[in-house]
N, C-alpha and C positions, 0 to 999 in steps of 0.2 A: 754262652756262659753256662757252666754247670755248677751245681752245689755239692760239696763233699759232705754227704750226710753222715758218714762214719766218723768224721772228725767231731761233728756236733754231738753225736751220740756218746762218743768217748769223753768229751768234756763234761757233759751232763751226768754221765754215769759215774765218773770219778768223783765229782763234787757231791753228787747225791749220796754215794756210798759213805763218804766221810760224815756228812750231815746226818744220815740215817743211823750210822753207828753211834754218833753223839746222842741222838734221841733215844736209841735202844738202851744206852747206858744210864738213862735217866737225866742226862744233862740238858741244859737249855741252849737253844740256838743263839740266844742273845749273848751267852757267855763267850761265844767265839767271835763276837763283833767288838773288837778293841781298836779304836782309832789310833791310839798311841803305837801299838804293835804294828799296825798297818803302815803308818808313816815311817817307822824305823826300817822295816823290811823292804818295802817298795822303794822308798826314797834312797836307802843305802844301796840297794841292788842297782837301781837306775844310775846312781852316781858312779858306782864301780864300773859298769859296762861303758858308760860314756867316757870315763877316764882312759880306758884301754883302747877305745875305738876312735877312728877319725869321724868327722861329722858326716862325710859322704857315706861311709859304711854304716854308721848308726841310723841315718835316715833311710838307707836302703833296707836295713833290717826291719824297720817299722813299716815300710811300704810292702815288703814281702809278707807281712803278717796276714794279709788278706788271702794268701794262697792256702792257708789252713782250711778255710771254708769255701773259697772260690778259687780253685787251682787254675793254673795257666792251661790253655788249650794245647794239647800235644796229640797230634794225629799222625802216627808214623805211616799208616797206609795211605793217607792223603798225600804225604810228602813223597812216598814212593810213586804214586800215580802221577804226581806232577813231574817228577824226574823222567818217568817213562814217556809222558807226553812231550816233554822238551827233547828227549833223545830222538824220538820219531820225527819231530819237526826239523831238528838239526840234520838228521840223516837225509831228509828230502830236500831241504832248502839251504843247508849250510848253517854255520853258527850265527851268521848275521840275521837269519830268519827269527832268532830269539830276541833281537833287540827291542821290538815293540812291546815285549812282555815285561821288560825291566821295571818300568814305572808302575805296573799293575800289581807288583808284589808288596804286600803290606809288611812283610817281615824284612827288617834291615839286613840281617845276615844272608838271607836268600837273595835279596836284591843285589847285594855286594858280590855274591858268588856268581850270579847270572851276568853281571857286568864284566867280571873278570873273564868269564867264558867267552862272551861276545867280543871282548877286546883281544882275544887270541892268546891269552896267557898259557904258557906251557903247563902241562898237567901237574908237574912237580911243584912249580911255582904257585899254581892254583891251590894245591893241597897245603903248601906251607903257609900261604897267606890266610886261608880260611882257618887253619889249625891255630895260628897265632890269635886270630879273633876269638876262636872257641876257647882257648886257654885263658884269655883275658876275661871272657864272660864267666867261665867256670870259677876262676880264682876270686873274682869280685863277689859273686853270689855266695860262694862258700864262706868267704870272710863275713858276709852278712849273717849267714846261719850261725856262725860261731858266736855272734853277739848273744843269741838266745841260749846257746849251750853254756856260755860263760855266765849268763844270768842264773842258769840252773846250778852252777857251781858256787856262785857268790851267795845266793839267797839263804841256804841253810846256815852258812857262817854268819851272815848278818842277823839271822834269826837267833842264833846263840848269843850274839852280841846284845840283842834286845833282851834276851833272857837274863843275862848277867846284869844289865842295867836295871831290870825289874827287881832282881834280888838285892842289888845295892840300895834301891829305894826302900825295900822291905827292912834291911838292916838299919837304915837311918831312922826308921820310924817304929822300932820295936816297942818304944814306950807308948805309942799311940795305936792301939789295936784296930781302930777304925780305918787306918790307912794301909793295913797289911794286905787286905784282900785285893785292893787295886794293884798293888805292886806284884803280888804273886800271879794275878791274872795276866798282867802284861808279860811276865816272865815266860809262862807256859804258852800263851797264845802266840807270842812272837816266834817261838820255836815251831809251832804248828804252821804258821804262815810261811816261814822260811822253807821248811822241809816240804810242806804241801805244795807251795807254788813251784818249787823246783821240779818235783817228781810228777805232779799232775798237769803242769802247764809248760814251763820253760824248756825242759829237756825234750818232752814229746813234740813241742812246737819245732824245736831245732831239727829233730830227726825227720819230721814231716816235710819241712822246707828243704832239707838236704835231699830227700827222696825226689821232690819235684825238680830240683836243680839237676840231679843225675838223669832224670827222664828227659829233660831238655837237652842236656849234653849228648845223650844217646841219639836223639832226633837229629841234632846238628851233625853228628858223626855219620849218620845215615845219609844226610844230604851231601856231605863232602865226598863220600864214596861214589855217590851217583854222579856228581858234577865231574869228578876225575874220569869216570867211565865215559861220559859224553865227550870230554876233552880228548880222550884217547881214541875216539871214534868207534867205540865198542858197539856191537849189535844190541839194540834195546832188549832183546830176549836174554842176552848174556848179562846185561845190567840187572834185569829183573831177577834172574836166578841168583846172582851174587847178593843182591840186597834182601832177598827173601830170608837169607840166613841171618841178616841183622835184625829183621823183624822177630824171628824166633828167639 
């Protein structure tokens, strides 16, 4: 397990820049802490993304959030080496020599591919089956990343809604100057929360998660190419030469 330091630095740098700018302008940090604005923006955005998503996709989006700081392990070179080892073993002892390795694979996708290979699936059927699994994996995870991208679209609008509500409160209390400050503060801080959360958190999170999904898809495509090569009885050196291009 590795830690994505650049994501942590990015989050801290973005938030620190905003807070430092507020301080340099002579503003108070406390003036940015408005519970009412927070409830409006966060609650409204959460409700909007839940409305557009299924429960499964929404929960998957929450689960994938950890990838921002602790990304999934993706090692293309290790996958390539595993394929080459399997191809050499199959060349010496046939496809059935790979059967004891099936249960040793921690990755379900690779275990399924190896099982199909041992069962003697035709190369084209092997490719089609694994590509169907890959397409399902990609679509499901991209749908989850869109939850965060949608949050980045809804948050600024919800922030404006909070601003309008704050101004309505101001207009209702023009005769009472003591209540004007709170209403104006909610109006402006809600806008900051909406625009800031969208551009400093939600949209970058969505793009980072999409990056890791694409990396996993590329790794699985590499695996499929290798498995088809083994099924076709290709020379391990030819398989390696072909897959080296995928690594590049």
